[in-house]
N, C-alpha and C positions, 0 to 999 in steps of 0.2 A: 400451807404457806411456805413461800420460798425463803431460805436462809442465805445460801451462797451458790454461785454458779461460776465454774471455771471452764474456759474454752481455749483450745490450741489448734492452730492450723485449720481455721474455718474462715473462708472469704478473706477479709483484710486483717483478721486476727492471726498473724503468723506465729507470734510468741504467746505464751499463756497469759490470758487476761482474767482477772478476778473481779467479779461483780458481786456485791454483798448487800443484802437487805437487813443485816444486823445493825444495831445502833452503835454509833461511835462512843467510845469510852468518855465518860464525864460530860456528854452532851445532854443537857437537861431541858433545853428549850422545847416547848410544845409536846412534852412527854405524854400528857393525858390525851391529846387529840391526834397527834401524828404518828404515834406508835401504838402497838397492841401487844398484850401479854398472851403468848400462846405456849402452853406446856412449860411454864416458868421461864420462857425465853422472851425477852423484850425485842421486838422486831419492828421495822418500818412498815407503815401502811402504803407508802408510795415512794417512788424514785422517778425523777425527771432527768432525761439524758439530753444534753444540748451539744452543739458543735456545728462546724461548718458543713456545707453540702459535701456528700461523698466522703465523709471522714469516718464512718463506721457506726453511726447511731443505730441505723436500721439493722445492721448485721448482728447486734446483740439480740434483737427480737427474732431475727431469722435463725440464729443459732439455737434458741430455745424451741422454735418451731421445728427445726430439723431433727432435734433430739426426740421431740414428741412423735414426729412422723416415723422415725426409725423404729420406735418402740411399738406404736399402735398399728403400723401397716407393714407386717412382716413379709419377707421374701417367700416365694412359693416353691422355688426349686434352687438347687445348688448352682445352676447356670445363671441365675439372676444376680445382677450386681447390686450392691448396697449403694444407696444414694450418698454422694460425696460432693463437697463444694470447697475444695482446698485452696489455700493461698497460692495464687498464680497457677492453679491447676497442677500443683506438684503431686507426686505419688506417695508422699509420706503419710503417716497415720494422723487421723483427727482424734482429739481427746475431748471428752466432756466429763465434767465432775459436778454433780448437783446434790445439794443437801436441802431437805425440806421436811416439814412437819405435816403429818397426816394422822388424824384421830388420836392426838396426844402422844404419838410416837415420832421420833426423829429418824429419818432415813437418809442414807447416803448411797448414791448410785454412780458408778464409774464405768465409762465405756471408752475403749480405744479400738479403732477399727480403720479399715481401708475399704476400697470398693469390692475386694474379693473375700475378706474374712473378718471375723471378730478377733482382735488381738488380745484384748483383756476385757473382762466384765466382772463387776463386783457389786453386791448389794449388802448393806448393813442396816439393821433395825436397832436403834439405840446402840447398845454395846455388843449386840449379837451379829456375828458374821453369818449371813444367810447363804450366800454362795460366792465362790471365787473361781474364775475360769481364766486360763491363759491359753489362748488358741483352743485346741481340742483336749487340753489337759484340765480336767475338772477337779481342782484341788480341794474345794469344799462344796458339797452338794447336799441339799435336803434329803433325808432318808427316802422319802417317797419317790424321788426322781432318780435315785441311783440305779434301779433296774432298767431304766429307759434312757440313760444318758447317751448311749450310742446312737440314739435316734436324732440327736441334735446336730444339725448341719453346721459347717464352718461359717456360713453366712446367715445364721439364724440366731437371733438374740435369745439368750437364756431367760431373760426377764419375761418375755412373751410366752415362751415355752412353759415356764414355771407357773405363771398365773393360769395358763390354759389347762394345766394339770392340777389346779386347785391348791397350790402352795399358798398358805395364808399371808405370809409377808409379801410375797411377790404380787398377790392380788391387791393388797393395799397400795403398794408402790405403783403398780400399773394404773390403778384407778386415779391416782393423783395426776399422772401424765394425761390420761384419756379424758378425765372429767373436770379436774381442778385447774389445769393450765389452759387458759382460754385466750385465743387470739381474736380480737375484735376487728375482723376484716370485713368490710361492708360487702365484698363480693362473695363471701362464704359464711355469712352469719347463720348459725344453726337456729332455726325458728322453734325448736322444741321447748325453749324457755317460755315461749308465748302461751304454753299450756297453763301457766300460772294465772293467766287472765280469765280462765274459766271460773275462778273464784271471784264472785261479785265484789267482795270487800277489797280484795287485792286490786281489782280492776279500777275501783273508785280512786284508790290511792295513786295508781298509775296515771290516771287521767289528770288528777290534781297536780301531779308532778310535772307532766307535760305542759299543762296550762300555766303553771308558775314560771316556766322558762319561756313563755310567750310563743308556744307552738299552737297553731290554729287547729287543734284536734279535739273534737268534742265527744268522740266515741271510738271504740276499737272492737272489731268483730273477729272472732277466731273460728275457723272452720276446720274440723278434723278430716283428714283424708288418708286413705290406705293406699300404699303403693308397693309393688314387688321390686326388690332390689337383688342383684346377683350376689351369690355367696362367693367370697374369694376362694380360689383353689386351695390355698393353704389351710382353710378351715373346713372344707367339705369332707375330708377324710375323717374328721373327728365328730361329725354330726350324724345322728341316726336317721337319715332321710336320703331319699334318692332325688329329691327336688333340688335344683341348683339355684332356687330363689327363696328369699325370705320376705314375708309381708311386714312392712314397716309403717309406722304412723307418722304422718307429717301434719303440720298446722299451717294453713293459709291465713294470712293476717291482712285485714283491711282496716285502714284508719279513715274515720269520717271527719271531713273538714267542713267548717262553717262557711256558708256563702250567703249572698243576699236573698237567694231563693230557697234557702233551707240548709241542707247538708248533702255532701256527695262523697262517695268512697274512693280511696286510692289504695291499690295493692302495695304491700310492703316493699316489693322489689322496685316499684316505680317512685318511691319516695326519694327525696334528696339524700345525699350521703350523710349530711349533718343530722337529718331527722332520723335516719336508720340507726346511726351510732348512738344518738341520744336515747332512742327507744330501747335499744339493746342495753345501754348502761342503766337505764331506769329499772329494768327488770332485776339487775344484779344489786343495785343500790337498795331497792325495796325488799328484796328477799334475803339480803345479808348472808350470802352463802359461803363465805370464806374461800372464795376462788382467787386465783392469780390471773389478773386480766392484763394482756399485753396490747398496747395501742400505739401504733406507729403514726407519726405526724399528728399528734393529738389535736393541735390547734387548727388543723387544715380547714375544718368545716364549720368553725364557730366564730362568732363575733368575740372579740377579746373579753368583753364583760361576762359572757356566758362561760368562756373557758376558765376565767378566774373563779367564777361561782362554782364550777365543777371541781376545781382543785380544792376549794374550801369544803365541798361536800365529801370528796375523797378522803380528806383528813379530818372529817367530823368525828367526834367522840363515839357516836352511835354506829358508825360505818365499819364493817368488819372484813370487807374484801381487801385485796392487795393489788396495787396497780404499778406497772412499769410503763412509763410513757416516754416517747421521744418528741421533741418539739424544736421549732425554730423561733418561737415567740419568746424573746428574752424577758419580757415583762413578767412572765410566769415565775421567774426566779425570785421575785419579791412578793410572793403570795403566801407569806407566813410558813416558809419552808425551813427546815433545819439544814445545816451544812452537810450532814451525811445523806440528805435526800437529793442533793444537786450533783449530778454526774456530768462528765464531759467525755466526748470521743474526739481524739486528735490523731491525724495521720502524718507520719514523718515523710521525709523525702524519698523513701524507698517504698512507699505505699502501705506501710504497716501501721495498723491502728492500735491505739492505747486507750484504755478506760481508766478514769480516775475521778474522785469526788473532791469537793472542796475540803472535806475532812482530811484528805490525804496530805494537804499542804502542811509543811512544818511551820511556816510563818503564821503566828497567831493573829496578826493583823488581817490576813486574808480570810480567816475563819470567823471573824467577829460578825455577829448577827445584828448589830445596831446601826448598820448603814448598808447602802444599796449594793446588792450582788450584781445586778445588771450593769451598773456603772463601772464596777471593777472589771467585769468581763469585757466591756467595750474598750476599756483602757488597756486590754491585753494582759491583765495580771494573772489570769487563769490559763492563757493559751487557748487552743481549740477555736481560734477565730478564722474567718474567711479572709484570705489574702487576695485582693482583687487589683489587678493592674488595669486601671481605667484607661490610661493612654494606649495600651496595647489593644484593648477592646475597640477603641475608636479607630486605631490604625487599621484594624482588620476590615473596617467598613469602606476604606478608601479604595478607589480604583487604581490599578497600576498605570 
């Protein structure tokens, strides 16, 4: 589960921005439903990020995705550049700092880098410093890695190297990034979760869930398929095989829809965006896997009533996953959310984005939960609103 995330010099986040899933002090509202106790730490089940177009909402999601990609997709040679996406394409370092809970232990991972090298990298587990690196100076290293530290390239993440060499704390941290941090992108949804539908009891619950939301799906069929995939060059040297391919299992999913003449199948990839995302979410809701799900433009594919129902489900007492959502649908602000769950992204005149929540405001009137958050937002009390010059838009249509 995510606790905190800081990012500097990534896309529109020029200066350090701090995003937190920790609960605000003295906020008691919806404690039993909208928060969850993990490792004696009370954290939020969800956060919704609002703001005008192109103000940085999506960049929060993209920053977490970038960090995950850097960790799980290593460079293969010293000549390969590390992925960067800096503010205004500057050449300064990008910084990520993330704190999370995995298997009842709290981890903190820090990464500072540029396209050519890792500048700083640190991993802590609870109060234990696992490793600390400043460029090619390995200030703190696990004993098992000390004999091979010279093998670590300047553009290679120590976290990946350590877990690859079976260091126990690095393995746990790596698994959080690779398995627990999940981006619900309909273009790249992993269908391995659909293996759950091979269990008939789970499948019945899944179908009831879809039908309750008025989806015209009466059955789901899952077919297992084997496929060979190439082994990345960076991993080949550590595998005891001459084969450059691995056999991997995939699951083809077909949903059966009701019609006047009976029922007909549709492949998962051919379903609508809304149906795919809902099916994807249903798997996580019903399996309660304590994952962190990232969803950009959450309201894009749903009728408002369904979107509101999903927010209620996300914050249900029985639901144990964590969600970070971006949205333009202002009505979702008033779906029994706490002030520490409502975040905004706002860009200044220089194109620099800032993240803040309603809880951050000093004015107690703005944090009161007994009247409409949406109304106050539209009145401009929180900022992060869209400034539209309607006259200029019309003027642009006129012929000279």
